[in-house]
All heavy atoms as TSV, in Angstrom:
chain	resi	resn	atom	element	x	y	z
A	1	MET	N	N	67.609	-0.895	-78.442
A	1	MET	CA	C	68.061	-1.280	-77.200
A	1	MET	C	C	68.565	-0.123	-76.391
A	1	MET	O	O	68.268	0.030	-75.217
A	1	MET	CB	C	69.270	-2.278	-77.445
A	1	MET	CG	C	69.652	-3.143	-76.283
A	1	MET	SD	S	68.422	-4.347	-75.800
A	1	MET	CE	C	69.323	-5.239	-74.708
A	2	VAL	N	N	69.216	0.832	-77.067
A	2	VAL	CA	C	69.721	2.004	-76.425
A	2	VAL	C	C	68.588	2.927	-76.031
A	2	VAL	O	O	68.570	3.494	-74.988
A	2	VAL	CB	C	70.764	2.717	-77.233
A	2	VAL	CG1	C	71.134	4.084	-76.822
A	2	VAL	CG2	C	71.923	1.892	-77.621
A	3	VAL	N	N	67.603	2.933	-76.925
A	3	VAL	CA	C	66.580	3.826	-76.615
A	3	VAL	C	C	65.737	3.291	-75.356
A	3	VAL	O	O	65.315	4.021	-74.431
A	3	VAL	CB	C	65.494	3.928	-77.828
A	3	VAL	CG1	C	64.259	4.580	-77.541
A	3	VAL	CG2	C	66.174	4.460	-78.996
A	4	ALA	N	N	65.620	1.961	-75.328
A	4	ALA	CA	C	64.988	1.412	-74.108
A	4	ALA	C	C	65.764	1.748	-72.775
A	4	ALA	O	O	65.134	2.033	-71.753
A	4	ALA	CB	C	64.774	-0.064	-74.287
A	5	ALA	N	N	67.018	1.666	-72.865
A	5	ALA	CA	C	67.824	1.959	-71.715
A	5	ALA	C	C	67.714	3.383	-71.337
A	5	ALA	O	O	67.547	3.677	-70.178
A	5	ALA	CB	C	69.295	1.614	-72.008
A	6	VAL	N	N	67.624	4.289	-72.238
A	6	VAL	CA	C	67.500	5.778	-72.064
A	6	VAL	C	C	66.112	5.991	-71.537
A	6	VAL	O	O	66.097	6.678	-70.422
A	6	VAL	CB	C	67.670	6.557	-73.417
A	6	VAL	CG1	C	67.300	7.943	-73.121
A	6	VAL	CG2	C	69.200	6.452	-73.828
A	7	VAL	N	N	65.132	5.351	-71.936
A	7	VAL	CA	C	63.769	5.440	-71.417
A	7	VAL	C	C	63.758	4.967	-69.965
A	7	VAL	O	O	63.128	5.651	-69.071
A	7	VAL	CB	C	62.778	4.672	-72.278
A	7	VAL	CG1	C	61.371	4.658	-71.519
A	7	VAL	CG2	C	62.589	5.331	-73.605
A	8	VAL	N	N	64.434	3.879	-69.733
A	8	VAL	CA	C	64.396	3.321	-68.290
A	8	VAL	C	C	65.146	4.349	-67.380
A	8	VAL	O	O	64.652	4.590	-66.261
A	8	VAL	CB	C	65.025	1.914	-68.286
A	8	VAL	CG1	C	65.316	1.497	-66.835
A	8	VAL	CG2	C	64.113	0.938	-68.975
A	9	VAL	N	N	66.197	4.878	-67.812
A	9	VAL	CA	C	67.028	5.731	-67.009
A	9	VAL	C	C	66.168	7.021	-66.659
A	9	VAL	O	O	66.197	7.509	-65.594
A	9	VAL	CB	C	68.309	6.143	-67.697
A	9	VAL	CG1	C	68.970	7.274	-66.948
A	9	VAL	CG2	C	69.314	4.974	-67.726
A	10	VAL	N	N	65.454	7.520	-67.836
A	10	VAL	CA	C	64.771	8.723	-67.589
A	10	VAL	C	C	63.580	8.495	-66.684
A	10	VAL	O	O	63.339	9.310	-65.707
A	10	VAL	CB	C	64.155	9.257	-68.919
A	10	VAL	CG1	C	63.107	10.350	-68.820
A	10	VAL	CG2	C	65.351	9.754	-69.869
A	11	MET	N	N	62.990	7.304	-66.662
A	11	MET	CA	C	61.787	7.012	-65.846
A	11	MET	C	C	62.339	6.927	-64.389
A	11	MET	O	O	61.753	7.316	-63.398
A	11	MET	CB	C	61.174	5.744	-66.233
A	11	MET	CG	C	60.340	5.821	-67.562
A	11	MET	SD	S	59.576	4.262	-68.016
A	11	MET	CE	C	58.603	3.777	-66.653
A	12	VAL	N	N	63.580	6.375	-64.178
A	12	VAL	CA	C	64.092	6.180	-62.847
A	12	VAL	C	C	64.434	7.548	-62.293
A	12	VAL	O	O	64.167	7.812	-61.102
A	12	VAL	CB	C	65.403	5.275	-62.833
A	12	VAL	CG1	C	66.158	5.472	-61.580
A	12	VAL	CG2	C	64.981	3.882	-63.163
A	13	LEU	N	N	64.891	8.457	-63.128
A	13	LEU	CA	C	65.275	9.811	-62.715
A	13	LEU	C	C	64.006	10.581	-62.354
A	13	LEU	O	O	63.925	11.318	-61.272
A	13	LEU	CB	C	65.964	10.525	-63.711
A	13	LEU	CG	C	67.534	10.125	-64.008
A	13	LEU	CD1	C	68.046	10.923	-65.161
A	13	LEU	CD2	C	68.284	10.251	-62.788
A	14	VAL	N	N	62.955	10.379	-63.115
A	14	VAL	CA	C	61.672	11.085	-62.808
A	14	VAL	C	C	61.100	10.510	-61.413
A	14	VAL	O	O	60.530	11.312	-60.656
A	14	VAL	CB	C	60.628	10.799	-63.929
A	14	VAL	CG1	C	59.253	11.231	-63.523
A	14	VAL	CG2	C	60.994	11.489	-65.185
A	15	VAL	N	N	61.189	9.270	-61.156
A	15	VAL	CA	C	60.753	8.658	-59.935
A	15	VAL	C	C	61.585	9.199	-58.826
A	15	VAL	O	O	61.038	9.621	-57.724
A	15	VAL	CB	C	60.782	7.048	-59.944
A	15	VAL	CG1	C	60.529	6.531	-58.625
A	15	VAL	CG2	C	59.722	6.621	-60.979
A	16	VAL	N	N	62.886	9.288	-58.892
A	16	VAL	CA	C	63.763	9.824	-57.924
A	16	VAL	C	C	63.271	11.275	-57.617
A	16	VAL	O	O	63.270	11.724	-56.470
A	16	VAL	CB	C	65.232	9.639	-58.211
A	16	VAL	CG1	C	66.108	10.527	-57.316
A	16	VAL	CG2	C	65.632	8.115	-58.356
A	17	ALA	N	N	63.145	12.088	-58.710
A	17	ALA	CA	C	62.817	13.542	-58.635
A	17	ALA	C	C	61.506	13.558	-57.765
A	17	ALA	O	O	61.367	14.524	-56.922
A	17	ALA	CB	C	62.702	14.113	-59.981
A	18	VAL	N	N	60.526	12.823	-58.110
A	18	VAL	CA	C	59.201	12.852	-57.467
A	18	VAL	C	C	59.416	12.472	-55.946
A	18	VAL	O	O	58.849	13.195	-55.040
A	18	VAL	CB	C	58.213	11.900	-58.091
A	18	VAL	CG1	C	56.913	11.754	-57.249
A	18	VAL	CG2	C	57.809	12.416	-59.438
A	19	VAL	N	N	60.216	11.536	-55.618
A	19	VAL	CA	C	60.415	11.118	-54.203
A	19	VAL	C	C	61.119	12.220	-53.559
A	19	VAL	O	O	60.691	12.581	-52.359
A	19	VAL	CB	C	61.346	9.777	-54.242
A	19	VAL	CG1	C	61.726	9.520	-52.777
A	19	VAL	CG2	C	60.485	8.601	-54.708
A	20	VAL	N	N	62.066	12.955	-54.225
A	20	VAL	CA	C	62.828	13.981	-53.566
A	20	VAL	C	C	61.789	15.082	-53.197
A	20	VAL	O	O	61.795	15.717	-52.156
A	20	VAL	CB	C	63.977	14.437	-54.404
A	20	VAL	CG1	C	64.522	15.742	-53.877
A	20	VAL	CG2	C	65.056	13.411	-54.442
A	21	VAL	N	N	60.988	15.475	-54.208
A	21	VAL	CA	C	60.074	16.539	-54.010
A	21	VAL	C	C	59.028	16.236	-52.828
A	21	VAL	O	O	58.745	17.068	-52.014
A	21	VAL	CB	C	59.234	16.763	-55.309
A	21	VAL	CG1	C	58.030	17.639	-55.091
A	21	VAL	CG2	C	60.097	17.496	-56.429
A	22	VAL	N	N	58.672	14.950	-52.721
A	22	VAL	CA	C	57.681	14.556	-51.761
A	22	VAL	C	C	58.358	14.635	-50.407
A	22	VAL	O	O	57.811	15.159	-49.378
A	22	VAL	CB	C	57.191	13.099	-51.950
A	22	VAL	CG1	C	56.446	12.611	-50.694
A	22	VAL	CG2	C	56.203	13.075	-53.159
A	23	VAL	N	N	59.630	14.269	-50.408
A	23	VAL	CA	C	60.373	14.315	-49.048
A	23	VAL	C	C	60.560	15.766	-48.674
A	23	VAL	O	O	60.369	16.016	-47.458
A	23	VAL	CB	C	61.789	13.602	-49.170
A	23	VAL	CG1	C	62.692	13.937	-48.078
A	23	VAL	CG2	C	61.465	12.039	-49.364
A	24	VAL	N	N	60.797	16.595	-49.547
A	24	VAL	CA	C	60.956	18.102	-49.208
A	24	VAL	C	C	59.663	18.602	-48.654
A	24	VAL	O	O	59.654	19.346	-47.719
A	24	VAL	CB	C	61.473	18.803	-50.423
A	24	VAL	CG1	C	61.415	20.332	-50.243
A	24	VAL	CG2	C	62.996	18.483	-50.814
A	25	ILE	N	N	58.559	18.225	-49.404
A	25	ILE	CA	C	57.265	18.819	-48.949
A	25	ILE	C	C	56.954	18.342	-47.575
A	25	ILE	O	O	56.467	19.009	-46.688
A	25	ILE	CB	C	56.160	18.422	-50.047
A	25	ILE	CG1	C	56.316	19.164	-51.304
A	25	ILE	CG2	C	54.806	18.624	-49.460
A	25	ILE	CD1	C	55.435	18.678	-52.399
A	26	VAL	N	N	57.085	17.041	-47.282
A	26	VAL	CA	C	56.934	16.486	-45.974
A	26	VAL	C	C	57.719	17.141	-44.922
A	26	VAL	O	O	57.346	17.419	-43.866
A	26	VAL	CB	C	57.022	14.967	-45.988
A	26	VAL	CG1	C	57.051	14.319	-44.590
A	26	VAL	CG2	C	56.014	14.278	-46.833
A	27	THR	N	N	59.030	17.351	-45.306
A	27	THR	CA	C	59.935	17.949	-44.284
A	27	THR	C	C	59.497	19.462	-43.977
A	27	THR	O	O	59.284	19.833	-42.805
A	27	THR	CB	C	61.270	18.084	-44.933
A	27	THR	OG1	O	61.828	16.669	-45.137
A	27	THR	CG2	C	62.358	18.796	-43.970
A	28	VAL	N	N	59.049	20.093	-44.977
A	28	VAL	CA	C	58.493	21.521	-44.774
A	28	VAL	C	C	57.303	21.469	-43.868
A	28	VAL	O	O	57.139	22.297	-42.951
A	28	VAL	CB	C	58.195	22.229	-46.201
A	28	VAL	CG1	C	57.422	23.511	-45.900
A	28	VAL	CG2	C	59.538	22.464	-46.921
A	29	LEU	N	N	56.337	20.578	-44.143
A	29	LEU	CA	C	55.186	20.446	-43.367
A	29	LEU	C	C	55.457	20.171	-41.964
A	29	LEU	O	O	54.805	20.674	-40.921
A	29	LEU	CB	C	54.281	19.330	-43.948
A	29	LEU	CG	C	53.531	19.623	-45.257
A	29	LEU	CD1	C	52.649	18.614	-45.744
A	29	LEU	CD2	C	52.742	20.916	-45.095
A	30	VAL	N	N	56.392	19.180	-41.722
A	30	VAL	CA	C	56.835	18.945	-40.334
A	30	VAL	C	C	57.362	20.175	-39.659
A	30	VAL	O	O	57.065	20.349	-38.522
A	30	VAL	CB	C	57.844	17.677	-40.409
A	30	VAL	CG1	C	58.511	17.506	-39.015
A	30	VAL	CG2	C	57.171	16.459	-40.792
A	31	VAL	N	N	58.230	20.865	-40.390
A	31	VAL	CA	C	58.792	22.062	-39.757
A	31	VAL	C	C	57.634	23.034	-39.423
A	31	VAL	O	O	57.722	23.675	-38.395
A	31	VAL	CB	C	59.894	22.715	-40.697
A	31	VAL	CG1	C	60.317	24.130	-40.256
A	31	VAL	CG2	C	61.148	21.876	-40.810
A	32	VAL	N	N	56.750	23.237	-40.247
A	32	VAL	CA	C	55.602	24.137	-39.990
A	32	VAL	C	C	54.812	23.659	-38.812
A	32	VAL	O	O	54.497	24.548	-37.916
A	32	VAL	CB	C	54.658	24.243	-41.206
A	32	VAL	CG1	C	53.350	24.993	-40.925
A	32	VAL	CG2	C	55.394	24.938	-42.385
A	33	VAL	N	N	54.560	22.377	-38.696
A	33	VAL	CA	C	53.753	21.879	-37.570
A	33	VAL	C	C	54.641	22.105	-36.206
A	33	VAL	O	O	54.073	22.471	-35.285
A	33	VAL	CB	C	53.499	20.361	-37.672
A	33	VAL	CG1	C	53.038	19.716	-36.372
A	33	VAL	CG2	C	52.582	20.122	-38.865
A	34	VAL	N	N	55.918	21.907	-36.278
A	34	VAL	CA	C	56.741	22.101	-35.163
A	34	VAL	C	C	56.657	23.497	-34.702
A	34	VAL	O	O	56.597	23.955	-33.454
A	34	VAL	CB	C	58.236	21.627	-35.321
A	34	VAL	CG1	C	59.050	22.141	-34.265
A	34	VAL	CG2	C	58.298	20.029	-35.492
A	35	VAL	N	N	56.850	24.497	-35.754
A	35	VAL	CA	C	56.756	25.969	-35.405
A	35	VAL	C	C	55.450	26.314	-34.765
A	35	VAL	O	O	55.402	27.080	-33.847
A	35	VAL	CB	C	57.172	26.723	-36.667
A	35	VAL	CG1	C	56.823	28.217	-36.492
A	35	VAL	CG2	C	58.567	26.525	-37.043
A	36	VAL	N	N	54.370	25.772	-35.337
A	36	VAL	CA	C	53.071	26.146	-34.930
A	36	VAL	C	C	52.895	25.534	-33.505
A	36	VAL	O	O	52.356	26.305	-32.594
A	36	VAL	CB	C	51.924	25.539	-35.827
A	36	VAL	CG1	C	50.591	25.624	-35.198
A	36	VAL	CG2	C	51.906	26.359	-37.147
A	37	ALA	N	N	53.408	24.358	-33.231
A	37	ALA	CA	C	53.312	23.884	-31.794
A	37	ALA	C	C	54.142	24.748	-30.812
A	37	ALA	O	O	53.567	25.027	-29.708
A	37	ALA	CB	C	53.832	22.439	-31.795
A	38	ALA	N	N	55.283	25.146	-31.269
A	38	ALA	CA	C	56.112	25.979	-30.448
A	38	ALA	C	C	55.346	27.346	-30.066
A	38	ALA	O	O	55.383	27.840	-28.963
A	38	ALA	CB	C	57.408	26.324	-31.041
A	39	VAL	N	N	54.633	27.918	-31.147
A	39	VAL	CA	C	53.966	29.220	-30.935
A	39	VAL	C	C	52.826	28.914	-30.060
A	39	VAL	O	O	52.493	29.754	-29.113
A	39	VAL	CB	C	53.499	29.725	-32.340
A	39	VAL	CG1	C	52.439	30.869	-32.115
A	39	VAL	CG2	C	54.687	30.184	-33.101
A	40	VAL	N	N	52.089	27.871	-30.052
A	40	VAL	CA	C	51.022	27.524	-29.196
A	40	VAL	C	C	51.474	27.366	-27.711
A	40	VAL	O	O	50.880	27.853	-26.901
A	40	VAL	CB	C	50.274	26.261	-29.682
A	40	VAL	CG1	C	49.294	25.723	-28.660
A	40	VAL	CG2	C	49.499	26.445	-31.048
A	41	VAL	N	N	52.582	26.768	-27.631
A	41	VAL	CA	C	53.176	26.590	-26.185
A	41	VAL	C	C	53.495	27.952	-25.705
A	41	VAL	O	O	53.240	28.199	-24.451
A	41	VAL	CB	C	54.448	25.616	-26.302
A	41	VAL	CG1	C	55.203	25.724	-25.001
A	41	VAL	CG2	C	54.021	24.171	-26.660
A	42	VAL	N	N	54.128	28.709	-26.522
A	42	VAL	CA	C	54.565	30.140	-25.956
A	42	VAL	C	C	53.231	30.792	-25.568
A	42	VAL	O	O	53.231	31.493	-24.520
A	42	VAL	CB	C	55.393	30.850	-27.048
A	42	VAL	CG1	C	55.381	32.335	-26.692
A	42	VAL	CG2	C	56.633	30.232	-27.176
A	43	VAL	N	N	52.235	30.829	-26.407
A	43	VAL	CA	C	50.956	31.511	-26.166
A	43	VAL	C	C	50.341	31.028	-24.857
A	43	VAL	O	O	49.874	31.733	-23.965
A	43	VAL	CB	C	49.926	31.330	-27.301
A	43	VAL	CG1	C	48.586	31.884	-26.979
A	43	VAL	CG2	C	50.409	32.213	-28.520
A	44	VAL	N	N	50.319	29.671	-24.686
A	44	VAL	CA	C	49.812	29.017	-23.485
A	44	VAL	C	C	50.566	29.587	-22.285
A	44	VAL	O	O	49.932	29.927	-21.202
A	44	VAL	CB	C	49.796	27.577	-23.563
A	44	VAL	CG1	C	49.448	26.882	-22.229
A	44	VAL	CG2	C	48.722	27.170	-24.573
A	45	VAL	N	N	51.920	29.600	-22.392
A	45	VAL	CA	C	52.689	30.020	-21.194
A	45	VAL	C	C	52.361	31.549	-20.907
A	45	VAL	O	O	52.216	31.839	-19.705
A	45	VAL	CB	C	54.145	29.827	-21.546
A	45	VAL	CG1	C	55.014	30.494	-20.482
A	45	VAL	CG2	C	54.474	28.312	-21.574
A	46	VAL	N	N	52.266	32.337	-21.890
A	46	VAL	CA	C	51.936	33.742	-21.650
A	46	VAL	C	C	50.607	33.903	-21.077
A	46	VAL	O	O	50.450	34.764	-20.084
A	46	VAL	CB	C	52.052	34.552	-23.028
A	46	VAL	CG1	C	51.467	35.919	-22.916
A	46	VAL	CG2	C	53.464	34.587	-23.504
A	47	VAL	N	N	49.627	33.210	-21.576
A	47	VAL	CA	C	48.228	33.292	-20.925
A	47	VAL	C	C	48.357	32.845	-19.398
A	47	VAL	O	O	47.831	33.464	-18.542
A	47	VAL	CB	C	47.291	32.373	-21.713
A	47	VAL	CG1	C	45.982	32.292	-21.003
A	47	VAL	CG2	C	47.066	32.993	-23.057
A	48	GLU	N	N	49.054	31.845	-19.159
A	48	GLU	CA	C	49.164	31.292	-17.855
A	48	GLU	C	C	49.887	32.312	-16.806
A	48	GLU	O	O	49.449	32.576	-15.788
A	48	GLU	CB	C	49.990	29.943	-17.773
A	48	GLU	CG	C	49.310	28.736	-18.248
A	48	GLU	CD	C	49.973	27.470	-18.153
A	48	GLU	OE1	O	51.136	27.494	-17.651
A	48	GLU	OE2	O	49.438	26.410	-18.495
A	49	VAL	N	N	50.865	33.031	-17.412
A	49	VAL	CA	C	51.523	34.000	-16.672
A	49	VAL	C	C	50.551	35.152	-16.378
A	49	VAL	O	O	50.554	35.680	-15.216
A	49	VAL	CB	C	52.872	34.502	-17.333
A	49	VAL	CG1	C	53.388	35.817	-16.825
A	49	VAL	CG2	C	53.852	33.403	-17.285
A	50	ILE	N	N	49.838	35.537	-17.453
A	50	ILE	CA	C	48.864	36.661	-17.282
A	50	ILE	C	C	47.753	36.335	-16.171
A	50	ILE	O	O	47.491	37.093	-15.343
A	50	ILE	CB	C	48.245	37.067	-18.586
A	50	ILE	CG1	C	49.277	37.665	-19.602
A	50	ILE	CG2	C	47.023	37.931	-18.509
A	50	ILE	CD1	C	48.731	37.957	-20.959
A	51	VAL	N	N	47.312	35.128	-16.283
A	51	VAL	CA	C	46.291	34.667	-15.278
A	51	VAL	C	C	46.892	34.686	-13.947
A	51	VAL	O	O	46.193	35.148	-12.958
A	51	VAL	CB	C	45.741	33.305	-15.650
A	51	VAL	CG1	C	44.964	32.658	-14.583
A	51	VAL	CG2	C	45.046	33.347	-17.030
A	52	THR	N	N	48.013	34.207	-13.694
A	52	THR	CA	C	48.795	34.114	-12.491
A	52	THR	C	C	48.945	35.568	-11.930
A	52	THR	O	O	48.715	35.857	-10.755
A	52	THR	CB	C	50.192	33.502	-12.579
A	52	THR	OG1	O	49.999	32.114	-13.074
A	52	THR	CG2	C	50.790	33.376	-11.179
A	53	VAL	N	N	49.403	36.467	-12.768
A	53	VAL	CA	C	49.615	37.833	-12.343
A	53	VAL	C	C	48.225	38.477	-12.026
A	53	VAL	O	O	48.050	39.192	-10.927
A	53	VAL	CB	C	50.231	38.718	-13.383
A	53	VAL	CG1	C	50.182	40.168	-13.115
A	53	VAL	CG2	C	51.622	38.338	-13.600
A	54	ALA	N	N	47.132	38.178	-12.698
A	54	ALA	CA	C	45.891	38.726	-12.389
A	54	ALA	C	C	45.252	38.160	-11.025
A	54	ALA	O	O	44.804	38.971	-10.228
A	54	ALA	CB	C	44.832	38.254	-13.540
A	55	VAL	N	N	45.567	36.819	-10.738
A	55	VAL	CA	C	45.210	36.334	-9.417
A	55	VAL	C	C	45.997	36.994	-8.313
A	55	VAL	O	O	45.372	37.325	-7.317
A	55	VAL	CB	C	45.418	34.756	-9.473
A	55	VAL	CG1	C	45.273	34.214	-8.098
A	55	VAL	CG2	C	44.448	34.230	-10.461
A	56	VAL	N	N	47.255	37.126	-8.467
A	56	VAL	CA	C	48.087	37.729	-7.452
A	56	VAL	C	C	47.579	39.161	-7.223
A	56	VAL	O	O	47.520	39.548	-6.059
A	56	VAL	CB	C	49.713	37.719	-7.953
A	56	VAL	CG1	C	50.451	38.664	-7.014
A	56	VAL	CG2	C	50.076	36.281	-7.882
A	57	LEU	N	N	47.331	39.997	-8.310
A	57	LEU	CA	C	46.894	41.414	-8.114
A	57	LEU	C	C	45.531	41.375	-7.448
A	57	LEU	O	O	45.362	42.236	-6.495
A	57	LEU	CB	C	46.753	42.030	-9.546
A	57	LEU	CG	C	48.099	42.336	-10.200
A	57	LEU	CD1	C	47.829	42.951	-11.531
A	57	LEU	CD2	C	48.902	43.346	-9.343
A	58	GLU	N	N	44.667	40.419	-7.714
A	58	GLU	CA	C	43.343	40.356	-6.997
A	58	GLU	C	C	43.571	40.032	-5.566
A	58	GLU	O	O	42.944	40.724	-4.791
A	58	GLU	CB	C	42.516	39.175	-7.665
A	58	GLU	CG	C	41.150	39.036	-7.183
A	58	GLU	CD	C	40.363	37.928	-7.884
A	58	GLU	OE1	O	40.931	37.218	-8.745
A	58	GLU	OE2	O	39.176	37.740	-7.414
A	59	VAL	N	N	44.459	39.082	-5.257
A	59	VAL	CA	C	44.634	38.862	-3.852
A	59	VAL	C	C	45.306	40.176	-3.094
A	59	VAL	O	O	44.882	40.442	-2.031
A	59	VAL	CB	C	45.657	37.651	-3.646
A	59	VAL	CG1	C	46.179	37.577	-2.196
A	59	VAL	CG2	C	45.045	36.384	-4.180
A	60	VAL	N	N	46.180	40.787	-3.844
A	60	VAL	CA	C	46.755	42.046	-3.250
A	60	VAL	C	C	45.741	43.056	-2.956
A	60	VAL	O	O	45.673	43.781	-2.005
A	60	VAL	CB	C	47.829	42.653	-4.193
A	60	VAL	CG1	C	48.259	44.066	-3.728
A	60	VAL	CG2	C	49.002	41.705	-4.179
A	61	VAL	N	N	44.644	43.303	-3.959
A	61	VAL	CA	C	43.671	44.215	-3.844
A	61	VAL	C	C	42.807	43.866	-2.643
A	61	VAL	O	O	42.454	44.691	-1.779
A	61	VAL	CB	C	42.768	44.377	-5.060
A	61	VAL	CG1	C	41.533	45.056	-4.932
A	61	VAL	CG2	C	43.724	44.962	-6.217
A	62	VAL	N	N	42.501	42.635	-2.475
A	62	VAL	CA	C	41.682	42.185	-1.266
A	62	VAL	C	C	42.345	42.442	-0.059
A	62	VAL	O	O	41.770	42.880	0.862
A	62	VAL	CB	C	41.331	40.673	-1.564
A	62	VAL	CG1	C	40.623	40.186	-0.270
A	62	VAL	CG2	C	40.294	40.456	-2.794
A	63	VAL	N	N	43.680	42.009	-0.022
A	63	VAL	CA	C	44.398	42.375	1.302
A	63	VAL	C	C	44.457	43.845	1.618
A	63	VAL	O	O	44.194	44.245	2.684
A	63	VAL	CB	C	45.847	41.783	1.082
A	63	VAL	CG1	C	46.723	42.329	2.235
A	63	VAL	CG2	C	45.815	40.301	1.080
A	64	VAL	N	N	44.617	44.632	0.583
A	64	VAL	CA	C	44.718	46.152	0.912
A	64	VAL	C	C	43.322	46.556	1.268
A	64	VAL	O	O	43.229	47.419	2.222
A	64	VAL	CB	C	45.056	46.836	-0.560
A	64	VAL	CG1	C	44.795	48.398	-0.327
A	64	VAL	CG2	C	46.574	46.648	-0.841
A	65	ILE	N	N	42.239	46.126	0.645
A	65	ILE	CA	C	40.874	46.498	1.111
A	65	ILE	C	C	40.587	46.016	2.636
A	65	ILE	O	O	40.201	46.856	3.509
A	65	ILE	CB	C	39.791	45.851	0.229
A	65	ILE	CG1	C	39.847	46.551	-1.155
A	65	ILE	CG2	C	38.468	46.064	0.706
A	65	ILE	CD1	C	38.982	45.928	-2.151
A	66	VAL	N	N	41.039	44.891	2.949
A	66	VAL	CA	C	40.888	44.441	4.248
A	66	VAL	C	C	41.721	45.267	5.263
A	66	VAL	O	O	41.195	45.655	6.369
A	66	VAL	CB	C	41.259	42.876	4.438
A	66	VAL	CG1	C	41.371	42.513	5.779
A	66	VAL	CG2	C	40.232	41.973	3.652
A	67	VAL	N	N	42.941	45.550	4.937
A	67	VAL	CA	C	43.786	46.280	5.835
A	67	VAL	C	C	43.158	47.724	6.039
A	67	VAL	O	O	43.101	48.243	7.042
A	67	VAL	CB	C	45.117	46.462	5.148
A	67	VAL	CG1	C	45.998	47.590	5.940
A	67	VAL	CG2	C	45.918	45.167	5.182
A	68	VAL	N	N	42.613	48.322	4.869
A	68	VAL	CA	C	42.014	49.680	4.930
A	68	VAL	C	C	40.855	49.604	5.920
A	68	VAL	O	O	40.635	50.483	6.749
A	68	VAL	CB	C	41.642	50.209	3.588
A	68	VAL	CG1	C	40.755	51.416	3.760
A	68	VAL	CG2	C	42.985	50.519	2.798
A	69	VAL	N	N	39.959	48.567	5.749
A	69	VAL	CA	C	38.705	48.460	6.563
A	69	VAL	C	C	39.135	48.338	8.015
A	69	VAL	O	O	38.583	48.815	8.859
A	69	VAL	CB	C	37.947	47.272	5.960
A	69	VAL	CG1	C	36.764	47.005	7.094
A	69	VAL	CG2	C	37.254	47.623	4.669
A	70	VAL	N	N	40.144	47.410	8.272
A	70	VAL	CA	C	40.518	47.161	9.658
A	70	VAL	C	C	41.111	48.409	10.329
A	70	VAL	O	O	40.841	48.705	11.472
A	70	VAL	CB	C	41.591	46.034	9.733
A	70	VAL	CG1	C	42.267	45.932	11.176
A	70	VAL	CG2	C	40.869	44.760	9.306
A	71	ILE	N	N	41.907	49.241	9.606
A	71	ILE	CA	C	42.471	50.444	10.133
A	71	ILE	C	C	41.455	51.436	10.407
A	71	ILE	O	O	41.502	52.078	11.404
A	71	ILE	CB	C	43.517	51.073	9.164
A	71	ILE	CG1	C	44.824	50.155	8.998
A	71	ILE	CG2	C	43.868	52.478	9.453
A	71	ILE	CD1	C	45.824	50.573	8.018
A	72	GLN	N	N	40.394	51.569	9.533
A	72	GLN	CA	C	39.319	52.453	9.851
A	72	GLN	C	C	38.530	51.974	10.883
A	72	GLN	O	O	37.885	52.715	11.703
A	72	GLN	CB	C	38.451	52.631	8.556
A	72	GLN	CG	C	39.198	53.467	7.519
A	72	GLN	CD	C	38.334	53.761	6.349
A	72	GLN	OE1	O	37.275	53.180	6.195
A	72	GLN	NE2	N	38.761	54.725	5.384
């Protein structure tokens, strides 16, 4: 009777330990996904800023060329 109770308690503890490990793994995966998503957002924003700066510089160059041609 006591042995059966001990076996049941040990089985319950093993199940709880497995559940805890699974929860920890899922939590770590969620954190990794969130971090990766944040990095992707930062990269996209940086690329957008670079593209915007490139377009502005292109417009400035065109304006300078037009001004130089008009002055000459």
